[in-house]
Steps between C-alpha positions, in 0.01 A plus 500: 500500500186450711254226416136604452264373764237259352235664715588842349468353149162349588378830642610683184321250284180534700524879488538494117207261468270709721396749228435216260280321753314824570422530128355151486307562820350816355387316184337220697335739742340703215393177325351361819309822581341516153404131504356503851293807411357326193450171689285685759292643217453173306210350701278772357536345156305189411791301353655485848224283637394305189754441218368509147596386148869397495541549875202273566662214302828549690306499827309181417818321383687606813221366718526167328876494539472586868255213540751255346403496131853570376434395143196729454297259288578322176554783248815688399549810709408851376565852621801530744586159650746636753246732653251212551752331725626821667143587599422140591799499740378823655155355556641181645713696749272789587149415380314638197401834646559821305775649715785245502574491124491876481739538790742256328465690175582822686811319628584413138463865410741597779737232378485636146587850629802355685614308185477809278680712760782247539535444123536880455751515786713229342488683164546863603553517874272592790459863385306389189318209668246720679325625183405160349423368845245778568356474150431133560362571849250754367403333170119524495413190293724288722305604811169438319578146376650392828145531624363243252521122495685514172840370397645842407653603832676161531612526136638851562696379798645199315597710196666743736681208668631388160622852422668532839665160468654584160618842623648334805671236280644743247609763748554870433463618136804547281526858371463517126699486285770339718490121426618394845379154601214458746583283803394156400212356708512150636288219354289512813391857403390383160310211650316737739431728202334201325294430806378863503421493126310173540300636792401804290379265226300283737307809613494681161562248216595769248812557720648201315607761238717665766753236417622757245625757760620217720716370214628860448594503870689170459690639203585817691608306808709246310660749255863404432465150651394153393231454756204623299382142427501391866331826603218446253474140619468614863227748401307233305531254795362758746219595269410137428485417873234770546296420187518120512255450795225692308567301184497174694175599665338571163620170364379297799168680538397543136724260309621787281861632496405869559812694604320752728150604396251420223359841422776667298307453173194665658702809601677507163162503320356769731806718433554431129188341348234676294362799689799529731539845657842474671358445842258243651173444314218246483501358147178571307459137403516398872288766679455282810876478557518783752645343815803262498300180566247589225794584265671166549178308445382707202834493316542128560140423384541717186823324405329161541201622297713627215717192480214258557658287769593491867822683580742503787604830653825505304329428169239770559768747591692414177182556297481862620867560426453364147181702445673820614799449271259438216337837562840667523611354164176613340559869602871549591494881468198534732674270753816712480292810574345313795847415634601865481185593689581248773852639519347844551262364767783333689690828546184701543394664824142365472434213738296259283315248710355153439388404853501797739526858387781673694421843355132470603571377854765770533226761472319335794800438724646764728838328504533429128394858423820623666784609264639150469739396226323393184617300200481810279762667722740211461446409138693782319806470727478121502482477120790743435701332780440153355625606156795684659592188700538290188826686426643408844640180639420255769189540714397821321474325165306219668249751633448663165444166326276389790262792452481469122449119522223539757337759274520264203353211703198708595453659158492149353158449679323804637577792736331556835597693811565206725700305242749790496555490875782236500731738305489754789842411645696509177311798355560699822870426488511603137318827576747570781787429269361758255462762769851429635659526157318827437629640833855388428482646149372828647782510757758430225329747260468235227254694287475247219401225741242723667351596167473139375351386830255791513384428144448130594302597809275732300430227246440244771277744685284540191491119468390471865231769481175328612284365220134597511271235649123516551483406866117454504472582868136403504595138424794504744280625784239242406753222525629639822141499633461137390815408690388684812162323478663157472711574805185610694609866526163639403559857602813515282306325218228767516768774488668340196175457306410866570847611385437302181175685442669832573760424237222410253135522606392292197699197623200273540683202644614693810151643566345150473765352731451784746126427510567131558750589779223702671258212459747260658546738792122535553488862376204447268406870446855589393503202262166605345626856455811375310294264284245759408777747417661241279172412329407863441838621366569187294154519341546870418843445343417186302689246708217249476678198642595684825145643532352156455729350761410773749131453435528127547683550831233740620222255415690219675512692828136614463563869417325684223717610205542872457464505120274309268655218296579583140 
C-alpha cells in the first residue's frame, strides 16, 4: 500500500477550498463596490460635513474623549456608550474629520458580510452561503447608516459577531427530528459568547435581553451533559467584563449605580405613554424635546417639577418608568392594541425614521435608488424562517429565538428603521433558511410543506405591506435646506428650499428662509421678490402671521410691501 504524499493532500485541500474562497471574495467585492460608490456620493449631503441631532452629540463626546476626557463629565451616560468610545478612539488615531469614521464603518459593513457568509457556510455549506452574503452586501439601509456618525453600523456588526460566534460554537444543525447530540463547545467558546453579548449591550443597551437566545444556545450546546451551569457562568463572566467598565464609570462620575445608560425610562414613555404611536414621537406635554439633548433636559426637569425635588439621573429615569406603567394600568386594552401595532411596524416594509429619513434620502441618491435589498424583501422570509427554526435544534433554534427576542426588545419601546438594523445578520440567515427549505421541499415534492410555507409567506407578506405615512416632503426639503445652509452649501440650500416650495407652494417657512438665504448672499432683488410673493399670497389666503412676518422683513430691509396691511 502506498502512503499519500502530504504535499498532495495539501494541494487537494487548497483545491477544495478555492471555490469557497471565491464565494467570499465575490461577496466582499460586491459589498465594497456598493459602499465605495455611496461613499463617493456622500459629500453632496450636508450630514457628511456637519453632524446633527444624535450624530452631533456622538461627535462632541468623541472629541472630548480624543482630547483625554475619558469620563465625559459627571452625569450618567445616555445613548450608546460603546459608540462614544469607538468614535473617540477613531478621532484620537485619525483626527475628527468626516472620512475616517465612515471608512471604518464601511470596514465594519464588510466584516458583517463576511460573518453572515461564514455562518451560512457553517450551517449549510458554501453553496448556500452566497445568497445571505450578497443580501447583506446589498442591504440598502446598511449602506445608508454606515454613512452616519450613529451607533447602528457598529451595533449591526457586533450583533452579527454574536450570531457567528454561537453558530461557530454549536456547529452544523441537527436534522429534525433526530435527537443526536450537538458537539459540545468548550468553556472558552461560552466565555467569548458572553464577551460578544456584553459588547452588544454596551453599544445597544436593549441587547441585554438577548441573554434569552444566548441561554437557549447554552442549553442546546450542553444538551445531555452536566456542563450547563459552568457554560452559563462563563457567559455571565464574559458579559460582566464588558458591561462593568461602563457601570464603574457611571458610579465614579455621577455617584449613581447606573448599569449602562439613564434614559431607558424616557424611551419607555415615548413608546408606551399617553399619545404613543408605535414609533418615535415628541410628547405633547414636552414640545421642546425634539433633539436628544433637549429631550434629556426636558424629561429630567419635568420629573423634578412633578416630584418637587432635585433628582439624580437614575431617579428621574425611574419616575418615567413608573408614570408609563401607571398609564398602561389605566388603559390595558389600548396598550395591548399599541403593542400589536408596534409588532406590525417591526415586520413592516416601511422605514420609519427618528433622525434621518432613509426613504427620503433614497429618492435623492443615485446609489440608494438602485435595486438594493430592502427590509420589506427580507421580512416575510425572515419571519417564516424564524418560526420554522423554533422546531429545529442547535444553532437554528438559537437564530429563531434571537430574532423573536430582538423583536420583543424593540416592540417594548418604539420601532424605527435604524433600531432594526442590528437584526440584519440573524434575519438574513433566517430568510435564507426559509428559501433553502422551500427549495428542498420542492425537490422532494413535499406538497404539504410547500403549501404551509406558502400560506405563511402570504400572511407575512400582507403583514409587511408598507403602512401609509404622510411624508410631508415640503418639510423634509425645508429641513434639508436648513442643513445645507448650516454647512455653508448655499447652492444646495437654495435648491432644497425651492424643492420644498414645488412640493407645496403654500409652505411659508421655506419661502421666508429662501428670501433670507438670498439676503445673506447679497442677492437683494431675489429676496424682495420672494418676500413680496409670500406677503401677497399669504394675505390673499388668510395666513396673517406669515404675511405680517414677510411685511416686517420687507420694512426691515427698506423695501415697500406689496400689499396693504389688514
